[in-house]
C-alpha positions in Angstrom: 2.4 18.9 -4.0 4.1 16.9 -6.6 3.6 13.7 -8.4 6.6 11.3 -7.7 8.0 8.6 -10.0 6.7 5.1 -9.1 9.5 2.6 -8.7 8.6 -0.6 -10.6 9.4 -4.3 -10.1 13.0 -5.0 -10.7 14.1 -1.9 -8.7 16.2 -2.9 -5.9 14.6 -0.4 -3.4 11.4 -2.4 -3.5 13.1 -5.3 -1.8 14.5 -3.3 1.1 13.4 -3.1 4.7 12.1 0.4 5.6 13.1 2.4 8.7 10.9 3.9 11.3 9.9 7.5 11.2 11.4 9.0 14.5 9.8 12.4 14.1 7.6 14.3 11.8 9.6 16.8 9.8 8.6 19.4 7.2 10.2 17.2 4.5 8.2 14.1 5.7 5.0 16.0 5.6 5.7 17.0 2.0 6.5 13.3 1.2 3.0 12.3 2.5 1.3 15.0 0.5 3.2 13.8 -2.6 2.4 10.2 -1.9 -1.3 11.1 -1.7 -1.2 13.1 -5.0 0.7 10.4 -6.8 -1.6 7.6 -5.6 -4.7 9.6 -6.9 -2.9 10.6 -10.1 -2.1 7.0 -10.8 -5.6 5.8 -9.7 -4.3 3.5 -7.0 -5.8 2.8 -3.7 -2.6 2.6 -1.7 1.0 3.6 -2.0 4.0 2.9 0.3 7.0 5.1 0.6 9.6 2.7 -1.0 7.3 2.8 -4.1 8.5 6.4 -4.5 12.1 5.6 -3.6 12.0 6.5 0.1 12.9 3.8 2.8 10.6 5.1 5.5 7.6 3.3 7.1 4.9 5.5 5.6 1.7 4.2 3.8 -1.2 6.2 2.3 -4.5 4.5 1.5 -7.9 5.5 0.1 -10.4 2.9 -0.7 -13.0 5.4 -1.3 -13.7 6.6 2.2 -11.0 9.3 2.4 -7.3 9.2 2.8 -5.6 7.2 5.5 -2.1 8.0 6.5 -0.1 5.4 8.4 3.2 6.1 9.8 5.3 3.1 11.3 2.2 0.8 10.9 2.1 -2.6 12.4 -0.6 -5.3 11.9 -1.7 -6.3 15.5 -4.6 -8.6 14.6 -6.1 -10.5 11.7 -9.0 -12.9 11.2 -10.8 -14.6 8.5 -9.8 -15.1 4.9 -10.4 -13.6 1.5 -9.1 -14.5 -1.8 -9.2 -12.0 -4.6 -7.4 -10.1 -7.4 -4.6 -7.7 -6.6 -2.7 -5.2 -8.6 0.2 -2.9 -7.7 1.4 0.5 -9.1 4.9 -0.9 -9.1 3.8 -3.9 -11.3 1.8 -2.0 -14.0 -0.5 -3.8 -16.2 -0.6 -7.1 -14.1 -2.7 -8.7 -11.5 -2.7 -11.9 -9.5 -4.8 -13.8 -7.0 -3.8 -13.5 -3.4 -5.3 -14.8 -0.2 -5.3 -12.2 2.7 -7.1 -11.8 6.0 -10.7 -10.6 5.8 -10.3 -8.5 8.9 -7.2 -6.6 9.9 -6.5 -4.3 12.8 -3.5 -1.9 12.5 -1.6 0.3 15.0 0.2 3.3 13.6 1.0 6.9 14.1 -0.8 9.7 12.2 0.7 12.8 10.6 1.1 14.4 14.0 2.8 11.3 15.4 -0.1 10.4 17.6 -0.7 6.7 18.0 -4.0 5.2 16.8 -5.6 1.9 15.9 -7.8 1.2 12.8 -9.6 -1.8 11.7 -10.6 -2.8 8.1 -12.4 -5.5 6.3 -12.5 -6.5 2.7 -10.6 -4.2 0.4 -9.2 -2.0 3.3 -7.9 -5.1 5.1 -6.2 -6.2 1.9 -4.8 -2.8 1.2 -3.4 -2.6 4.8 -1.7 -6.1 4.2 -0.4 -5.2 0.7 1.0 -1.7 1.7 2.6 -2.9 5.0 4.3 -5.7 3.0 6.0 -3.1 0.8 7.7 -1.7 4.1 9.2 -5.1 4.6 10.6 -5.3 1.0 7.9 -7.8 -0.1 5.8 -7.6 -3.2 2.3 -9.3 -3.8 3.8 -11.1 -6.8 5.5 -13.6 -4.5 2.2 -14.4 -2.8 0.1 -15.0 -6.0 -1.7 -18.3 -6.3 -1.9 -18.4 -10.1 0.9 -16.3 -11.3 0.6 -12.8 -12.8 -2.0 -12.0 -15.5 -2.3 -9.1 -17.9 -4.8 -6.4 -16.9 -7.7 -6.2 -19.3 -9.7 -3.0 -19.1 -12.8 -4.2 -20.9 -14.0 -5.7 -17.6 -15.0 -3.9 -14.5 -12.1 -5.2 -12.3 -10.5 -1.8 -11.9 -12.2 -1.2 -8.5 -10.8 -4.6 -7.4 -7.1 -3.6 -7.7 -5.3 -3.0 -4.3 -2.9 -0.5 -5.7 
């Protein structure tokens, strides 16, 4: 697979709505593999297709429990609340404080276009929300409660970043 270029804040594609994936093609399977490779290479925990320049509803996430692929994901249930730091591969070197649901349930298709539901809490719930926002053309920077801050690597915040 290949490492793809990450689009950064200011790139118009990050503000556009994505389209549903109607069928799984060979090219779409390659895209998913490339997205996973890119996410791991850049040490993110999530990546959405528009971040690599593709306006399709595809998200990959790995919060340390193995890769999750979500095709045409929808948030169908949320509960609770958590406030914490978020970062994004499309906003390098920055983070901000964002409040998200503590518990999130999503419905999506897998790589074989089979429907499934999945629930997540904490970081996984945050990642679901953050990545699915990308598919609507939304960035976390518009949700920060205290603006953007420079990332400092002398602290152990790296695991806290959502992307």
